[in-house]
C-alpha positions in Angstrom: 7.8 9.3 14.4 6.8 6.6 12.0 9.7 4.8 10.1 9.3 4.4 6.6 10.6 0.8 5.5 10.0 0.8 1.8 13.6 2.1 1.0 15.1 -1.2 1.5 14.6 -4.7 0.4 13.1 -7.7 2.1 16.5 -9.2 2.5 17.8 -6.1 4.4 15.1 -5.9 6.7 15.3 -9.5 7.4 18.9 -8.9 8.2 18.2 -5.9 10.4 15.4 -7.8 12.3 18.0 -10.8 12.9 20.6 -8.5 14.5 18.0 -6.9 16.8 16.8 -10.3 17.8 20.7 -11.5 18.4 21.4 -8.1 20.2 19.2 -9.1 23.3 21.3 -12.1 23.8 24.5 -10.5 23.7 27.1 -9.7 20.9 26.1 -9.8 17.2 28.7 -11.8 15.1 28.6 -12.4 11.4 28.5 -16.0 12.0 25.5 -16.0 14.3 23.5 -13.9 11.6 24.6 -16.4 8.8 23.5 -19.8 11.2 20.1 -18.0 12.0 19.3 -17.1 8.7 20.8 -20.1 7.3 23.1 -18.3 4.8 26.7 -18.1 4.0 29.4 -15.9 5.7 30.1 -14.1 2.4 26.3 -13.6 1.8 26.4 -11.8 5.3 29.5 -10.0 4.7 28.0 -8.6 1.3 24.7 -7.5 3.4 26.7 -5.9 6.2 28.6 -3.8 3.6 25.3 -2.8 2.1 23.7 -2.0 5.6 26.9 -0.1 6.7 26.4 2.2 3.5 23.0 2.9 4.2 24.0 4.0 8.0 21.8 1.0 9.4 24.7 -0.7 11.3 28.3 -0.2 12.5 30.9 -2.9 12.1 35.0 -2.8 12.7 36.8 -5.2 10.4 35.6 -8.5 11.1 34.2 -7.5 14.4 31.0 -7.3 16.3 27.8 -5.7 14.6 25.9 -3.1 15.9 22.8 -1.2 14.9 23.0 2.5 14.6 20.0 4.4 16.0 18.4 4.8 12.7 19.2 1.2 12.1 17.3 0.1 15.4 14.4 2.2 14.8 13.8 0.7 11.3 14.6 -3.2 12.8 12.1 -2.3 15.7 9.4 -1.3 13.1 9.9 -4.6 11.2 9.7 -6.5 14.2 6.6 -4.7 15.4 4.9 -5.6 12.1 6.0 -9.4 12.0 4.8 -9.6 15.7 1.5 -8.0 14.8 0.9 -10.1 11.7 1.6 -13.2 13.3 -0.6 -12.6 16.1 -3.4 -11.7 13.8 -2.8 -14.9 11.7 -2.9 -17.2 14.9 -5.2 -15.4 17.2 -8.0 -14.6 14.5 -7.7 -16.7 11.7 -6.4 -19.6 14.1 -3.4 -20.6 11.8 -0.8 -22.8 13.4 1.9 -20.9 15.2 4.5 -22.2 12.6 2.6 -21.1 9.4 1.7 -17.6 11.4 5.1 -16.8 11.7 6.3 -18.2 8.2 3.6 -15.9 6.5 4.3 -12.9 8.8 7.9 -12.9 7.7 6.6 -13.0 4.1 3.7 -10.4 4.6 5.8 -7.9 6.9 7.6 -6.5 3.9 4.8 -5.8 1.7 1.7 -5.0 3.8 0.7 -1.2 3.6 0.5 0.9 6.8 -3.1 1.5 6.0 -3.8 -2.3 6.4 -1.5 -2.5 9.5 -3.3 0.1 11.0 -6.5 -1.7 10.8 -5.2 -4.8 11.7 -3.8 -3.1 14.8 -7.0 -1.4 15.4 -9.0 -4.6 15.2 -6.5 -6.5 17.5 -6.9 -3.9 20.1 -10.5 -4.3 20.3 
């Protein structure tokens, strides 16, 4: 099943991607999200409320953040786009790893499924 990601904004996608990455290391706390994303704790709390309303995460009052099944699918889709684009920029275009990662973070939110599909096809050759 293909996940459509145009329903939410770049900021929400970035939060989901960060939560997914943090989950791999254990519990996800708002303070960790704030640190990694370099944003304030109130900004994280506001974003978590938005993501809860969209049913992408669950979080008890001041508790750990957890992705819902739908949130996990969307976060994995964003992360896959990021990794594919970063690899394309680095391996094909020979951009530095740091620049490839930064550019992938920007492009992953706006690139079409058609373009992603063609990049993936190219990378698999």
